[in-house]
PDB file with SEQRES, HELIX, SHEET and CRYST1 records, atoms N, CA, C and O in Angstrom:
SEQRES   1 A   73  MET ILE VAL ALA ARG VAL LEU THR LYS GLY GLN ILE VAL          
SEQRES   2 A   73  ILE PRO LYS GLU ALA ARG GLN LYS MET ASP ILE SER PRO          
SEQRES   3 A   73  GLY ASP LYS VAL GLU VAL LYS VAL THR LYS GLU GLY ILE          
SEQRES   4 A   73  VAL ILE SER PRO ILE LYS LYS THR PHE THR GLU LYS PHE          
SEQRES   5 A   73  THR GLY ILE VAL LYS GLY LYS LEU SER LEU ARG GLU LEU          
SEQRES   6 A   73  GLU GLU LEU ASN ALA GLU LYS SER                              
HELIX    1 AA1 LYS A   16  MET A   22  1                                   7    
HELIX    2 AA2 PHE A   48  PHE A   52  1                                   5    
HELIX    3 AA3 LEU A   62  LYS A   72  1                                  11    
SHEET    1 AA1 2 VAL A  30  VAL A  34  0                                        
SHEET    2 AA1 2 ILE A  39  PRO A  43 -1                                        
CRYST1    1.000    1.000    1.000  90.00  90.00  90.00 P 1           1          
ATOM      1  N   MET A   1     -16.716  77.879 -48.296  1.00  0.00           N  
ATOM      2  CA  MET A   1     -17.589  79.011 -48.051  1.00  0.00           C  
ATOM      3  C   MET A   1     -17.598  79.182 -46.504  1.00  0.00           C  
ATOM      4  O   MET A   1     -17.715  78.216 -45.750  1.00  0.00           O  
ATOM      5  N   ILE A   2     -17.469  80.444 -46.082  1.00  0.00           N  
ATOM      6  CA  ILE A   2     -17.536  80.841 -44.657  1.00  0.00           C  
ATOM      7  C   ILE A   2     -18.937  81.512 -44.435  1.00  0.00           C  
ATOM      8  O   ILE A   2     -19.307  82.418 -45.182  1.00  0.00           O  
ATOM      9  N   VAL A   3     -19.676  81.075 -43.443  1.00  0.00           N  
ATOM     10  CA  VAL A   3     -20.985  81.641 -43.225  1.00  0.00           C  
ATOM     11  C   VAL A   3     -21.046  82.315 -41.846  1.00  0.00           C  
ATOM     12  O   VAL A   3     -20.538  81.818 -40.841  1.00  0.00           O  
ATOM     13  N   ALA A   4     -21.714  83.499 -41.872  1.00  0.00           N  
ATOM     14  CA  ALA A   4     -21.923  84.174 -40.613  1.00  0.00           C  
ATOM     15  C   ALA A   4     -23.498  84.413 -40.453  1.00  0.00           C  
ATOM     16  O   ALA A   4     -24.230  84.572 -41.429  1.00  0.00           O  
ATOM     17  N   ARG A   5     -23.917  84.422 -39.220  1.00  0.00           N  
ATOM     18  CA  ARG A   5     -25.390  84.618 -38.899  1.00  0.00           C  
ATOM     19  C   ARG A   5     -25.544  86.067 -38.555  1.00  0.00           C  
ATOM     20  O   ARG A   5     -24.659  86.638 -37.918  1.00  0.00           O  
ATOM     21  N   VAL A   6     -26.645  86.697 -38.954  1.00  0.00           N  
ATOM     22  CA  VAL A   6     -27.050  88.008 -38.559  1.00  0.00           C  
ATOM     23  C   VAL A   6     -27.841  87.923 -37.241  1.00  0.00           C  
ATOM     24  O   VAL A   6     -28.793  87.149 -37.137  1.00  0.00           O  
ATOM     25  N   LEU A   7     -27.469  88.667 -36.306  1.00  0.00           N  
ATOM     26  CA  LEU A   7     -28.157  88.738 -34.944  1.00  0.00           C  
ATOM     27  C   LEU A   7     -29.253  89.713 -34.980  1.00  0.00           C  
ATOM     28  O   LEU A   7     -29.435  90.429 -35.964  1.00  0.00           O  
ATOM     29  N   THR A   8     -30.042  89.760 -33.846  1.00  0.00           N  
ATOM     30  CA  THR A   8     -31.228  90.624 -33.812  1.00  0.00           C  
ATOM     31  C   THR A   8     -30.994  92.068 -34.039  1.00  0.00           C  
ATOM     32  O   THR A   8     -31.868  92.740 -34.586  1.00  0.00           O  
ATOM     33  N   LYS A   9     -29.893  92.579 -33.663  1.00  0.00           N  
ATOM     34  CA  LYS A   9     -29.590  94.036 -33.915  1.00  0.00           C  
ATOM     35  C   LYS A   9     -28.807  94.288 -35.164  1.00  0.00           C  
ATOM     36  O   LYS A   9     -28.211  95.353 -35.318  1.00  0.00           O  
ATOM     37  N   GLY A  10     -28.793  93.356 -36.040  1.00  0.00           N  
ATOM     38  CA  GLY A  10     -28.080  93.471 -37.317  1.00  0.00           C  
ATOM     39  C   GLY A  10     -26.632  93.197 -37.252  1.00  0.00           C  
ATOM     40  O   GLY A  10     -25.923  93.366 -38.243  1.00  0.00           O  
ATOM     41  N   GLN A  11     -26.147  92.764 -36.081  1.00  0.00           N  
ATOM     42  CA  GLN A  11     -24.681  92.463 -35.950  1.00  0.00           C  
ATOM     43  C   GLN A  11     -24.395  91.093 -36.588  1.00  0.00           C  
ATOM     44  O   GLN A  11     -25.249  90.211 -36.672  1.00  0.00           O  
ATOM     45  N   ILE A  12     -23.169  90.982 -37.018  1.00  0.00           N  
ATOM     46  CA  ILE A  12     -22.700  89.681 -37.442  1.00  0.00           C  
ATOM     47  C   ILE A  12     -21.312  89.430 -36.717  1.00  0.00           C  
ATOM     48  O   ILE A  12     -20.607  90.356 -36.317  1.00  0.00           O  
ATOM     49  N   VAL A  13     -21.001  88.142 -36.590  1.00  0.00           N  
ATOM     50  CA  VAL A  13     -19.798  87.704 -36.013  1.00  0.00           C  
ATOM     51  C   VAL A  13     -18.895  87.176 -37.150  1.00  0.00           C  
ATOM     52  O   VAL A  13     -19.266  86.229 -37.844  1.00  0.00           O  
ATOM     53  N   ILE A  14     -17.736  87.775 -37.334  1.00  0.00           N  
ATOM     54  CA  ILE A  14     -16.905  87.275 -38.413  1.00  0.00           C  
ATOM     55  C   ILE A  14     -16.226  85.994 -37.939  1.00  0.00           C  
ATOM     56  O   ILE A  14     -15.466  86.008 -36.971  1.00  0.00           O  
ATOM     57  N   PRO A  15     -16.500  84.905 -38.615  1.00  0.00           N  
ATOM     58  CA  PRO A  15     -15.987  83.570 -38.157  1.00  0.00           C  
ATOM     59  C   PRO A  15     -14.379  83.613 -37.899  1.00  0.00           C  
ATOM     60  O   PRO A  15     -13.627  84.289 -38.601  1.00  0.00           O  
ATOM     61  N   LYS A  16     -13.961  82.843 -36.854  1.00  0.00           N  
ATOM     62  CA  LYS A  16     -12.575  82.766 -36.522  1.00  0.00           C  
ATOM     63  C   LYS A  16     -11.679  82.568 -37.715  1.00  0.00           C  
ATOM     64  O   LYS A  16     -10.668  83.258 -37.843  1.00  0.00           O  
ATOM     65  N   GLU A  17     -12.014  81.656 -38.584  1.00  0.00           N  
ATOM     66  CA  GLU A  17     -11.201  81.326 -39.763  1.00  0.00           C  
ATOM     67  C   GLU A  17     -10.906  82.580 -40.621  1.00  0.00           C  
ATOM     68  O   GLU A  17      -9.768  82.849 -41.006  1.00  0.00           O  
ATOM     69  N   ALA A  18     -12.007  83.340 -40.902  1.00  0.00           N  
ATOM     70  CA  ALA A  18     -11.873  84.564 -41.672  1.00  0.00           C  
ATOM     71  C   ALA A  18     -11.041  85.636 -40.945  1.00  0.00           C  
ATOM     72  O   ALA A  18     -10.231  86.335 -41.555  1.00  0.00           O  
ATOM     73  N   ARG A  19     -11.272  85.746 -39.579  1.00  0.00           N  
ATOM     74  CA  ARG A  19     -10.490  86.716 -38.810  1.00  0.00           C  
ATOM     75  C   ARG A  19      -9.008  86.393 -38.858  1.00  0.00           C  
ATOM     76  O   ARG A  19      -8.165  87.275 -39.025  1.00  0.00           O  
ATOM     77  N   GLN A  20      -8.724  85.175 -38.715  1.00  0.00           N  
ATOM     78  CA  GLN A  20      -7.280  84.757 -38.714  1.00  0.00           C  
ATOM     79  C   GLN A  20      -6.604  85.012 -40.062  1.00  0.00           C  
ATOM     80  O   GLN A  20      -5.477  85.502 -40.119  1.00  0.00           O  
ATOM     81  N   LYS A  21      -7.327  84.663 -41.171  1.00  0.00           N  
ATOM     82  CA  LYS A  21      -6.825  84.869 -42.470  1.00  0.00           C  
ATOM     83  C   LYS A  21      -6.577  86.266 -42.845  1.00  0.00           C  
ATOM     84  O   LYS A  21      -5.653  86.566 -43.601  1.00  0.00           O  
ATOM     85  N   MET A  22      -7.444  87.199 -42.293  1.00  0.00           N  
ATOM     86  CA  MET A  22      -7.432  88.606 -42.606  1.00  0.00           C  
ATOM     87  C   MET A  22      -6.691  89.386 -41.490  1.00  0.00           C  
ATOM     88  O   MET A  22      -6.558  90.605 -41.604  1.00  0.00           O  
ATOM     89  N   ASP A  23      -6.213  88.731 -40.431  1.00  0.00           N  
ATOM     90  CA  ASP A  23      -5.492  89.351 -39.294  1.00  0.00           C  
ATOM     91  C   ASP A  23      -6.371  90.446 -38.652  1.00  0.00           C  
ATOM     92  O   ASP A  23      -5.917  91.564 -38.410  1.00  0.00           O  
ATOM     93  N   ILE A  24      -7.635  90.092 -38.387  1.00  0.00           N  
ATOM     94  CA  ILE A  24      -8.521  90.939 -37.687  1.00  0.00           C  
ATOM     95  C   ILE A  24      -8.605  90.619 -36.216  1.00  0.00           C  
ATOM     96  O   ILE A  24      -8.854  89.474 -35.836  1.00  0.00           O  
ATOM     97  N   SER A  25      -8.396  91.643 -35.368  1.00  0.00           N  
ATOM     98  CA  SER A  25      -8.416  91.422 -33.939  1.00  0.00           C  
ATOM     99  C   SER A  25      -9.536  92.239 -33.313  1.00  0.00           C  
ATOM    100  O   SER A  25     -10.048  93.154 -33.959  1.00  0.00           O  
ATOM    101  N   PRO A  26      -9.943  91.940 -32.057  1.00  0.00           N  
ATOM    102  CA  PRO A  26     -10.962  92.758 -31.410  1.00  0.00           C  
ATOM    103  C   PRO A  26     -10.517  94.218 -31.367  1.00  0.00           C  
ATOM    104  O   PRO A  26      -9.359  94.537 -31.097  1.00  0.00           O  
ATOM    105  N   GLY A  27     -11.469  95.070 -31.641  1.00  0.00           N  
ATOM    106  CA  GLY A  27     -11.185  96.487 -31.630  1.00  0.00           C  
ATOM    107  C   GLY A  27     -10.796  97.063 -33.070  1.00  0.00           C  
ATOM    108  O   GLY A  27     -10.818  98.275 -33.289  1.00  0.00           O  
ATOM    109  N   ASP A  28     -10.449  96.151 -34.007  1.00  0.00           N  
ATOM    110  CA  ASP A  28     -10.032  96.590 -35.326  1.00  0.00           C  
ATOM    111  C   ASP A  28     -11.315  97.146 -36.019  1.00  0.00           C  
ATOM    112  O   ASP A  28     -12.433  96.798 -35.638  1.00  0.00           O  
ATOM    113  N   LYS A  29     -11.130  97.981 -37.004  1.00  0.00           N  
ATOM    114  CA  LYS A  29     -12.160  98.527 -37.763  1.00  0.00           C  
ATOM    115  C   LYS A  29     -12.216  97.860 -39.158  1.00  0.00           C  
ATOM    116  O   LYS A  29     -11.189  97.478 -39.719  1.00  0.00           O  
ATOM    117  N   VAL A  30     -13.441  97.733 -39.695  1.00  0.00           N  
ATOM    118  CA  VAL A  30     -13.650  97.137 -40.977  1.00  0.00           C  
ATOM    119  C   VAL A  30     -14.553  98.126 -41.793  1.00  0.00           C  
ATOM    120  O   VAL A  30     -15.370  98.862 -41.241  1.00  0.00           O  
ATOM    121  N   GLU A  31     -14.349  98.091 -43.144  1.00  0.00           N  
ATOM    122  CA  GLU A  31     -15.125  98.866 -43.989  1.00  0.00           C  
ATOM    123  C   GLU A  31     -16.251  98.043 -44.625  1.00  0.00           C  
ATOM    124  O   GLU A  31     -15.954  96.947 -45.102  1.00  0.00           O  
ATOM    125  N   VAL A  32     -17.479  98.464 -44.673  1.00  0.00           N  
ATOM    126  CA  VAL A  32     -18.601  97.825 -45.200  1.00  0.00           C  
ATOM    127  C   VAL A  32     -19.047  98.520 -46.484  1.00  0.00           C  
ATOM    128  O   VAL A  32     -19.478  99.673 -46.450  1.00  0.00           O  
ATOM    129  N   LYS A  33     -18.944  97.807 -47.639  1.00  0.00           N  
ATOM    130  CA  LYS A  33     -19.365  98.340 -48.900  1.00  0.00           C  
ATOM    131  C   LYS A  33     -20.568  97.559 -49.419  1.00  0.00           C  
ATOM    132  O   LYS A  33     -20.629  96.334 -49.310  1.00  0.00           O  
ATOM    133  N   VAL A  34     -21.526  98.296 -49.988  1.00  0.00           N  
ATOM    134  CA  VAL A  34     -22.649  97.643 -50.645  1.00  0.00           C  
ATOM    135  C   VAL A  34     -22.440  97.768 -52.117  1.00  0.00           C  
ATOM    136  O   VAL A  34     -22.344  98.878 -52.640  1.00  0.00           O  
ATOM    137  N   THR A  35     -22.363  96.586 -52.841  1.00  0.00           N  
ATOM    138  CA  THR A  35     -22.162  96.538 -54.190  1.00  0.00           C  
ATOM    139  C   THR A  35     -23.271  95.848 -54.938  1.00  0.00           C  
ATOM    140  O   THR A  35     -24.216  95.380 -54.303  1.00  0.00           O  
ATOM    141  N   LYS A  36     -23.213  95.758 -56.247  1.00  0.00           N  
ATOM    142  CA  LYS A  36     -24.272  95.105 -57.016  1.00  0.00           C  
ATOM    143  C   LYS A  36     -24.270  93.578 -56.618  1.00  0.00           C  
ATOM    144  O   LYS A  36     -25.314  92.926 -56.597  1.00  0.00           O  
ATOM    145  N   GLU A  37     -23.076  93.063 -56.315  1.00  0.00           N  
ATOM    146  CA  GLU A  37     -22.965  91.626 -56.011  1.00  0.00           C  
ATOM    147  C   GLU A  37     -23.358  91.307 -54.559  1.00  0.00           C  
ATOM    148  O   GLU A  37     -23.695  90.160 -54.267  1.00  0.00           O  
ATOM    149  N   GLY A  38     -23.324  92.302 -53.626  1.00  0.00           N  
ATOM    150  CA  GLY A  38     -23.692  92.021 -52.289  1.00  0.00           C  
ATOM    151  C   GLY A  38     -22.924  92.983 -51.396  1.00  0.00           C  
ATOM    152  O   GLY A  38     -22.551  94.074 -51.826  1.00  0.00           O  
ATOM    153  N   ILE A  39     -22.680  92.567 -50.119  1.00  0.00           N  
ATOM    154  CA  ILE A  39     -21.981  93.279 -49.096  1.00  0.00           C  
ATOM    155  C   ILE A  39     -20.530  92.828 -49.018  1.00  0.00           C  
ATOM    156  O   ILE A  39     -20.274  91.628 -48.924  1.00  0.00           O  
ATOM    157  N   VAL A  40     -19.571  93.754 -49.054  1.00  0.00           N  
ATOM    158  CA  VAL A  40     -18.206  93.372 -48.963  1.00  0.00           C  
ATOM    159  C   VAL A  40     -17.718  94.020 -47.644  1.00  0.00           C  
ATOM    160  O   VAL A  40     -17.948  95.201 -47.388  1.00  0.00           O  
ATOM    161  N   ILE A  41     -17.019  93.173 -46.801  1.00  0.00           N  
ATOM    162  CA  ILE A  41     -16.390  93.665 -45.548  1.00  0.00           C  
ATOM    163  C   ILE A  41     -14.955  93.513 -45.675  1.00  0.00           C  
ATOM    164  O   ILE A  41     -14.450  92.422 -45.941  1.00  0.00           O  
ATOM    165  N   SER A  42     -14.228  94.654 -45.479  1.00  0.00           N  
ATOM    166  CA  SER A  42     -12.761  94.685 -45.666  1.00  0.00           C  
ATOM    167  C   SER A  42     -12.083  95.278 -44.413  1.00  0.00           C  
ATOM    168  O   SER A  42     -12.558  96.275 -43.869  1.00  0.00           O  
ATOM    169  N   PRO A  43     -10.994  94.676 -43.964  1.00  0.00           N  
ATOM    170  CA  PRO A  43     -10.362  95.287 -42.809  1.00  0.00           C  
ATOM    171  C   PRO A  43      -9.691  96.625 -43.187  1.00  0.00           C  
ATOM    172  O   PRO A  43      -9.165  96.773 -44.290  1.00  0.00           O  
ATOM    173  N   ILE A  44      -9.718  97.559 -42.288  1.00  0.00           N  
ATOM    174  CA  ILE A  44      -8.965  98.830 -42.519  1.00  0.00           C  
ATOM    175  C   ILE A  44      -7.605  98.667 -41.881  1.00  0.00           C  
ATOM    176  O   ILE A  44      -7.450  98.338 -40.705  1.00  0.00           O  
ATOM    177  N   LYS A  45      -6.670  98.910 -42.699  1.00  0.00           N  
ATOM    178  CA  LYS A  45      -5.268  98.757 -42.288  1.00  0.00           C  
ATOM    179  C   LYS A  45      -4.925  99.726 -41.174  1.00  0.00           C  
ATOM    180  O   LYS A  45      -5.336 100.883 -41.260  1.00  0.00           O  
ATOM    181  N   LYS A  46      -4.194  99.335 -40.125  1.00  0.00           N  
ATOM    182  CA  LYS A  46      -3.787 100.181 -39.075  1.00  0.00           C  
ATOM    183  C   LYS A  46      -2.653 101.067 -39.465  1.00  0.00           C  
ATOM    184  O   LYS A  46      -1.784 100.621 -40.214  1.00  0.00           O  
ATOM    185  N   THR A  47      -2.594 102.328 -39.000  1.00  0.00           N  
ATOM    186  CA  THR A  47      -1.414 103.150 -39.239  1.00  0.00           C  
ATOM    187  C   THR A  47      -0.246 102.603 -38.383  1.00  0.00           C  
ATOM    188  O   THR A  47      -0.414 101.716 -37.547  1.00  0.00           O  
ATOM    189  N   PHE A  48       0.919 103.170 -38.633  1.00  0.00           N  
ATOM    190  CA  PHE A  48       2.082 102.745 -37.924  1.00  0.00           C  
ATOM    191  C   PHE A  48       1.867 102.981 -36.415  1.00  0.00           C  
ATOM    192  O   PHE A  48       2.167 102.110 -35.599  1.00  0.00           O  
ATOM    193  N   THR A  49       1.358 104.137 -36.067  1.00  0.00           N  
ATOM    194  CA  THR A  49       1.225 104.395 -34.611  1.00  0.00           C  
ATOM    195  C   THR A  49       0.088 103.526 -33.981  1.00  0.00           C  
ATOM    196  O   THR A  49       0.186 103.107 -32.828  1.00  0.00           O  
ATOM    197  N   GLU A  50      -0.973 103.272 -34.759  1.00  0.00           N  
ATOM    198  CA  GLU A  50      -2.014 102.438 -34.174  1.00  0.00           C  
ATOM    199  C   GLU A  50      -1.553 100.977 -33.863  1.00  0.00           C  
ATOM    200  O   GLU A  50      -2.033 100.339 -32.925  1.00  0.00           O  
ATOM    201  N   LYS A  51      -0.619 100.496 -34.681  1.00  0.00           N  
ATOM    202  CA  LYS A  51      -0.067  99.201 -34.430  1.00  0.00           C  
ATOM    203  C   LYS A  51       0.690  99.054 -33.062  1.00  0.00           C  
ATOM    204  O   LYS A  51       0.762  97.974 -32.475  1.00  0.00           O  
ATOM    205  N   PHE A  52       1.241 100.199 -32.604  1.00  0.00           N  
ATOM    206  CA  PHE A  52       2.065 100.190 -31.410  1.00  0.00           C  
ATOM    207  C   PHE A  52       1.405 100.976 -30.234  1.00  0.00           C  
ATOM    208  O   PHE A  52       2.017 101.204 -29.191  1.00  0.00           O  
ATOM    209  N   THR A  53       0.266 101.333 -30.436  1.00  0.00           N  
ATOM    210  CA  THR A  53      -0.491 102.070 -29.287  1.00  0.00           C  
ATOM    211  C   THR A  53      -0.493 101.176 -28.074  1.00  0.00           C  
ATOM    212  O   THR A  53      -0.874 100.010 -28.177  1.00  0.00           O  
ATOM    213  N   GLY A  54      -0.083 101.679 -26.929  1.00  0.00           N  
ATOM    214  CA  GLY A  54      -0.119 100.921 -25.681  1.00  0.00           C  
ATOM    215  C   GLY A  54       1.224 100.297 -25.382  1.00  0.00           C  
ATOM    216  O   GLY A  54       1.533 100.015 -24.224  1.00  0.00           O  
ATOM    217  N   ILE A  55       2.002 100.086 -26.374  1.00  0.00           N  
ATOM    218  CA  ILE A  55       3.301  99.375 -26.110  1.00  0.00           C  
ATOM    219  C   ILE A  55       4.285 100.345 -25.393  1.00  0.00           C  
ATOM    220  O   ILE A  55       4.975  99.972 -24.444  1.00  0.00           O  
ATOM    221  N   VAL A  56       4.311 101.538 -25.868  1.00  0.00           N  
ATOM    222  CA  VAL A  56       5.204 102.586 -25.269  1.00  0.00           C  
ATOM    223  C   VAL A  56       4.465 103.605 -24.498  1.00  0.00           C  
ATOM    224  O   VAL A  56       4.845 104.775 -24.459  1.00  0.00           O  
ATOM    225  N   LYS A  57       3.380 103.161 -23.862  1.00  0.00           N  
ATOM    226  CA  LYS A  57       2.510 104.032 -23.115  1.00  0.00           C  
ATOM    227  C   LYS A  57       3.330 104.890 -22.036  1.00  0.00           C  
ATOM    228  O   LYS A  57       4.093 104.359 -21.230  1.00  0.00           O  
ATOM    229  N   GLY A  58       3.102 106.234 -22.100  1.00  0.00           N  
ATOM    230  CA  GLY A  58       3.806 107.058 -21.113  1.00  0.00           C  
ATOM    231  C   GLY A  58       5.273 107.415 -21.533  1.00  0.00           C  
ATOM    232  O   GLY A  58       5.972 108.203 -20.896  1.00  0.00           O  
ATOM    233  N   LYS A  59       5.644 106.799 -22.598  1.00  0.00           N  
ATOM    234  CA  LYS A  59       7.133 107.044 -22.938  1.00  0.00           C  
ATOM    235  C   LYS A  59       7.210 108.057 -24.128  1.00  0.00           C  
ATOM    236  O   LYS A  59       8.057 108.951 -24.147  1.00  0.00           O  
ATOM    237  N   LEU A  60       6.276 107.875 -25.132  1.00  0.00           N  
ATOM    238  CA  LEU A  60       6.292 108.702 -26.394  1.00  0.00           C  
ATOM    239  C   LEU A  60       4.864 109.120 -26.640  1.00  0.00           C  
ATOM    240  O   LEU A  60       3.948 108.342 -26.374  1.00  0.00           O  
ATOM    241  N   SER A  61       4.640 110.319 -27.138  1.00  0.00           N  
ATOM    242  CA  SER A  61       3.337 110.719 -27.558  1.00  0.00           C  
ATOM    243  C   SER A  61       3.122 110.158 -28.980  1.00  0.00           C  
ATOM    244  O   SER A  61       4.084 109.738 -29.624  1.00  0.00           O  
ATOM    245  N   LEU A  62       1.880 110.147 -29.470  1.00  0.00           N  
ATOM    246  CA  LEU A  62       1.662 109.668 -30.819  1.00  0.00           C  
ATOM    247  C   LEU A  62       2.387 110.521 -31.861  1.00  0.00           C  
ATOM    248  O   LEU A  62       2.848 110.019 -32.886  1.00  0.00           O  
ATOM    249  N   ARG A  63       2.478 111.871 -31.564  1.00  0.00           N  
ATOM    250  CA  ARG A  63       3.169 112.709 -32.487  1.00  0.00           C  
ATOM    251  C   ARG A  63       4.628 112.423 -32.562  1.00  0.00           C  
ATOM    252  O   ARG A  63       5.221 112.461 -33.641  1.00  0.00           O  
ATOM    253  N   GLU A  64       5.214 112.142 -31.451  1.00  0.00           N  
ATOM    254  CA  GLU A  64       6.633 111.791 -31.398  1.00  0.00           C  
ATOM    255  C   GLU A  64       6.871 110.465 -32.160  1.00  0.00           C  
ATOM    256  O   GLU A  64       7.854 110.322 -32.887  1.00  0.00           O  
ATOM    257  N   LEU A  65       5.971 109.530 -31.977  1.00  0.00           N  
ATOM    258  CA  LEU A  65       6.100 108.239 -32.639  1.00  0.00           C  
ATOM    259  C   LEU A  65       5.916 108.395 -34.148  1.00  0.00           C  
ATOM    260  O   LEU A  65       6.590 107.695 -34.903  1.00  0.00           O  
ATOM    261  N   GLU A  66       5.059 109.256 -34.610  1.00  0.00           N  
ATOM    262  CA  GLU A  66       4.832 109.503 -35.997  1.00  0.00           C  
ATOM    263  C   GLU A  66       6.100 110.239 -36.561  1.00  0.00           C  
ATOM    264  O   GLU A  66       6.484 109.978 -37.701  1.00  0.00           O  
ATOM    265  N   GLU A  67       6.725 111.115 -35.810  1.00  0.00           N  
ATOM    266  CA  GLU A  67       7.933 111.806 -36.264  1.00  0.00           C  
ATOM    267  C   GLU A  67       9.088 110.768 -36.420  1.00  0.00           C  
ATOM    268  O   GLU A  67       9.824 110.790 -37.406  1.00  0.00           O  
ATOM    269  N   LEU A  68       9.216 109.888 -35.444  1.00  0.00           N  
ATOM    270  CA  LEU A  68      10.236 108.831 -35.597  1.00  0.00           C  
ATOM    271  C   LEU A  68      10.051 107.983 -36.822  1.00  0.00           C  
ATOM    272  O   LEU A  68      11.006 107.681 -37.538  1.00  0.00           O  
ATOM    273  N   ASN A  69       8.773 107.587 -37.068  1.00  0.00           N  
ATOM    274  CA  ASN A  69       8.492 106.850 -38.300  1.00  0.00           C  
ATOM    275  C   ASN A  69       8.806 107.556 -39.508  1.00  0.00           C  
ATOM    276  O   ASN A  69       9.297 106.957 -40.465  1.00  0.00           O  
ATOM    277  N   ALA A  70       8.536 108.901 -39.538  1.00  0.00           N  
ATOM    278  CA  ALA A  70       8.782 109.714 -40.722  1.00  0.00           C  
ATOM    279  C   ALA A  70      10.257 109.787 -40.997  1.00  0.00           C  
ATOM    280  O   ALA A  70      10.669 109.760 -42.157  1.00  0.00           O  
ATOM    281  N   GLU A  71      11.117 109.884 -39.900  1.00  0.00           N  
ATOM    282  CA  GLU A  71      12.526 109.960 -40.036  1.00  0.00           C  
ATOM    283  C   GLU A  71      13.158 108.669 -40.686  1.00  0.00           C  
ATOM    284  O   GLU A  71      14.131 108.723 -41.438  1.00  0.00           O  
ATOM    285  N   LYS A  72      12.528 107.528 -40.335  1.00  0.00           N  
ATOM    286  CA  LYS A  72      12.939 106.258 -40.943  1.00  0.00           C  
ATOM    287  C   LYS A  72      12.568 106.017 -42.311  1.00  0.00           C  
ATOM    288  O   LYS A  72      13.215 105.227 -42.998  1.00  0.00           O  
ATOM    289  N   SER A  73      11.487 106.693 -42.794  1.00  0.00           N  
ATOM    290  CA  SER A  73      11.016 106.537 -44.170  1.00  0.00           C  
ATOM    291  C   SER A  73      11.872 107.231 -45.170  1.00  0.00           C  
ATOM    292  O   SER A  73      11.588 107.180 -46.367  1.00  0.00           O  
TER     293      SER A  73                                                      
END                                                                             
């Protein structure tokens, strides 16, 4: 079992082991669902362009990158 502590402002820190298993990095977004069983936190998958943001900075716009991805699909 992986345990996290709730901080004073309601924040939690996802333990390193869980972040590594789920490939969650700083700045990533997660979805929080409230169910009958409790709270479920799931990573939100990055889009193709979000994965590469910053790598080709100044070379291609996000629209151009999306178009390139669409051509390959």
